[in-house]
N, C-alpha and C positions, 0 to 999 in steps of 0.2 A: 309037636307037643312041647319041644324045648322052647320054641318061640312063645308059645302060650304061657308057659311058666315064667319066662323072663318078663313078658308084658305084665303078668299078674303081680310079680314081685315088684316091678317098677311102680305099678299102680298103688300097691299097698304102701310103699315107701312114701310116695307123694301124698297119699291120704293121711299117713301118720304125721308127716311134716305139716300138712294143712291143719290138722287138729292141734298140733303143738303150738303153732303160732296164733291160734285162736280165730282163724278165718272160717268160722262155722256159718256165719250169715252171709248170704250173697245179696247185695243191694245194687240193682242195676244203675241207680242214680249215682253211686260212688264211682263206678267204672265207665259209665256212658252218660255224659252230660246231655241235657235236653237239646242242645244245638246239633249234636251228632245224630240223635234220634230223629230230629226234624228233617235232616238231609237224607236219611235212610228210608224215607217213605217210598213205597213201591210206585212205579209208574203205571198209569192206566193204558195198557197196550192191547190192541186187538191183533191176534195172530191169524193169518189166513191159512187155515188147515188144508183146505182144498188145493191151494197152490203148492204147499209142501208135499202133499200126497201125489200131486201130478209130476213131481220131479222123480226121475228114475234113480239117480244117484246124487242127491243134493250135496254131499260132502265134497264132490269133485266138480260140481257145477255143470254136469252133463245131464241134459234132460231126455236124452235118448231119441230125439226126433230126427 
Protein backbone atom coordinates (compact mmCIF):
# COMPACT_ATOMS: atom_id res chain seq x y z
CA UNK A 1 0.00 0.00 0.00
CA UNK A 2 2.92 2.30 0.75
CA UNK A 3 4.30 1.73 -2.76
CA UNK A 4 0.92 2.54 -4.26
CA UNK A 5 0.65 5.81 -2.34
CA UNK A 6 4.19 6.76 -3.34
CA UNK A 7 3.45 6.02 -7.01
CA UNK A 8 0.15 7.91 -6.80
CA UNK A 9 1.87 10.92 -5.24
CA UNK A 10 4.57 10.90 -7.90
CA UNK A 11 1.95 10.65 -10.64
CA UNK A 12 0.02 13.60 -9.19
CA UNK A 13 3.19 15.72 -8.97
CA UNK A 14 4.05 14.95 -12.60
CA UNK A 15 0.47 15.72 -13.64
CA UNK A 16 0.61 19.05 -11.77
CA UNK A 17 3.92 20.01 -13.39
CA UNK A 18 2.57 18.96 -16.80
CA UNK A 19 -0.46 21.21 -16.37
CA UNK A 20 1.63 24.14 -15.09
CA UNK A 21 3.93 24.19 -18.11
CA UNK A 22 0.95 24.06 -20.45
CA UNK A 23 1.66 20.72 -22.08
CA UNK A 24 -2.01 19.78 -22.29
CA UNK A 25 -2.03 18.87 -25.97
CA UNK A 26 -0.09 15.89 -27.27
CA UNK A 27 0.76 16.12 -30.93
CA UNK A 28 2.65 13.12 -32.25
CA UNK A 29 4.10 15.16 -35.12
CA UNK A 30 5.91 17.31 -32.57
CA UNK A 31 7.57 14.38 -30.84
CA UNK A 32 7.83 11.90 -33.72
CA UNK A 33 8.78 13.17 -37.16
CA UNK A 34 7.39 11.33 -40.18
CA UNK A 35 10.81 9.83 -40.99
CA UNK A 36 10.78 7.96 -37.66
CA UNK A 37 7.21 6.77 -38.19
CA UNK A 38 8.11 5.49 -41.68
CA UNK A 39 10.95 3.40 -40.24
CA UNK A 40 8.71 2.03 -37.47
CA UNK A 41 6.34 0.23 -39.85
CA UNK A 42 5.75 -3.38 -38.77
CA UNK A 43 7.21 -6.19 -40.82
CA UNK A 44 5.03 -8.74 -42.55
CA UNK A 45 6.22 -11.92 -40.85
CA UNK A 46 4.67 -15.36 -40.89
CA UNK A 47 5.14 -17.33 -37.69
CA UNK A 48 5.19 -21.11 -37.87
CA UNK A 49 3.01 -21.93 -34.86
CA UNK A 50 3.10 -25.68 -35.46
CA UNK A 51 6.91 -25.68 -35.31
CA UNK A 52 6.90 -23.72 -32.06
CA UNK A 53 4.29 -26.06 -30.55
CA UNK A 54 6.40 -29.08 -31.56
CA UNK A 55 9.30 -27.87 -29.44
CA UNK A 56 9.24 -29.33 -25.95
CA UNK A 57 11.26 -26.56 -24.32
CA UNK A 58 11.97 -23.84 -26.93
CA UNK A 59 13.70 -21.51 -24.46
CA UNK A 60 16.59 -23.95 -24.04
CA UNK A 61 16.63 -25.30 -27.58
CA UNK A 62 15.76 -28.86 -26.55
CA UNK A 63 13.10 -30.52 -28.65
CA UNK A 64 12.90 -33.63 -26.49
CA UNK A 65 13.58 -36.15 -29.25
